[in-house]
C-alpha positions in Angstrom: -3.2 -1.1 18.0 -0.7 1.4 16.6 -1.9 0.8 13.0 -5.4 2.0 12.3 -7.3 0.3 9.4 -10.1 2.4 7.9 -12.0 2.7 4.7 -10.8 5.9 3.0 -13.9 6.6 1.0 -17.6 5.8 1.2 -17.5 3.7 -1.9 -15.1 1.3 -0.1 -12.7 1.3 -3.0 -9.7 2.5 -0.9 -8.5 1.1 2.3 -6.0 3.0 4.5 -3.5 2.0 7.1 -2.6 4.9 9.4 0.7 4.1 11.1 1.3 5.5 14.5 4.6 6.7 15.8 5.4 3.3 17.4 4.1 0.0 16.0 5.2 -3.6 16.0 5.0 -6.5 13.6 2.2 -7.9 15.8 0.3 -4.6 15.1 1.0 -5.0 11.4 -0.2 -8.6 11.2 -3.4 -7.7 13.1 -4.0 -4.9 10.6 -3.3 -7.3 7.8 -5.8 -9.8 9.1 -8.5 -7.1 9.4 -7.7 -5.9 5.8 -7.9 -9.5 4.5 -11.3 -10.0 6.1 -12.6 -6.7 4.6 -11.2 -7.5 1.2 -12.8 -11.0 1.2 -16.1 -9.4 2.0 -15.8 -6.9 -0.9 -16.6 -8.0 -4.5 -14.6 -5.3 -6.2 -10.9 -4.2 -6.4 -9.7 -2.2 -3.4 -6.6 -0.1 -3.4 -4.5 0.5 -0.3 -2.9 3.6 1.1 -0.2 2.9 3.6 -0.1 6.3 5.4 3.2 7.0 7.1 2.4 10.8 7.5 2.8 10.4 11.3 6.5 10.1 10.9 6.7 6.4 11.8 9.3 4.1 10.5 9.0 0.3 10.2 10.7 -2.0 12.8 13.6 -4.2 11.8 12.7 -6.9 9.2 10.5 -4.8 6.9 11.3 -6.6 3.6 10.3 -10.0 4.8 7.1 -8.9 6.5 6.0 -6.7 3.5 6.8 -9.4 1.0 4.8 -12.0 2.9 1.9 -9.5 3.2 1.8 -9.0 -0.6 2.0 -12.7 -1.2 -0.9 -13.4 1.2 -3.1 -10.6 0.0 -6.5 -11.4 -1.5 -6.7 -11.2 -5.3 -8.9 -8.1 -5.2 -6.1 -5.9 -3.7 -5.3 -3.3 -6.2 -2.5 -0.8 -6.2 -0.6 0.1 -3.0 0.3 3.7 -2.5 2.7 4.6 0.3 2.9 8.1 1.7 6.7 8.5 1.9 6.9 11.7 3.8 10.5 11.3 4.6 13.6 10.1 2.7 13.9 6.9 4.8 10.5 5.6 3.8 11.0 6.6 0.2 14.4 4.8 0.2 12.9 1.6 1.7 10.1 1.5 -0.9 12.6 2.1 -3.8 15.0 -0.6 -2.5 12.1 -3.1 -1.9 10.9 -2.5 -5.5 14.4 -3.3 -6.8 15.0 -6.4 -4.6 11.5 -7.8 -5.1 10.7 -6.7 -8.7 7.4 -8.6 -9.2 5.9 -7.3 -5.9 7.5 -3.9 -6.4 5.5 -3.3 -9.6 2.4 -2.8 -7.4 3.9 0.0 -5.4 3.8 3.7 -5.8 4.9 6.5 -3.5 3.1 9.7 -2.7 4.2 12.8 -0.9 1.0 13.1 1.2 -2.4 11.4 1.8 -4.0 13.8 -0.7 -1.3 13.0 -3.3 -2.0 9.3 -2.7 -5.7 9.8 -3.3 -5.0 11.8 -6.4 -2.7 9.2 -7.9 -5.2 6.4 -7.3 -8.0 8.5 -8.9 -5.8 9.3 -11.9 -4.8 5.7 -12.5 -8.3 4.4 -12.0 -9.7 7.0 -14.4 -7.2 5.7 -17.0 -8.3 2.0 -16.8 -10.7 -0.2 -14.9 -8.5 -3.2 -15.6 -5.3 -2.1 -13.9 -3.5 -5.2 -12.6 -1.3 -5.1 -9.5 1.3 -7.3 -11.1 1.3 -5.8 -14.5 3.7 -3.1 -15.8 2.7 0.5 -15.1 1.0 2.3 -18.0 4.1 4.5 -18.5 6.5 1.5 -18.5 8.0 2.2 -15.1 7.7 0.3 -11.9 5.5 3.0 -10.3 8.1 4.3 -7.9 8.6 8.0 -8.1 
């Protein structure tokens, strides 16, 4: 599988997708199934880091697949932070957030994996009741 799904921390509060250079929608849906199983077995909120640091780009049809993934996600999925290490990924996230506003509120970009972890820690330190579908604390949609 060209998308690796791993727990990012020992507390199992952050799940991470590591995208390889080449991946398909079949890979994505297999990763999604694994994530859903892990989330259903976890009683607390779990945040997700979509790590594109490997330089990969999504195949054609990204908006439809990502929208479906958000709609099907278990209710304990928290914030989603995407490592947008290139302008193309950042532009996709920004456009997705504009086109699908309710789903886009749950997205945030980060410049690196460490930046993603820092942002999750900062937001979690501010509130334990952060809601994926709520407005961001600063009134924005979370896209930087």
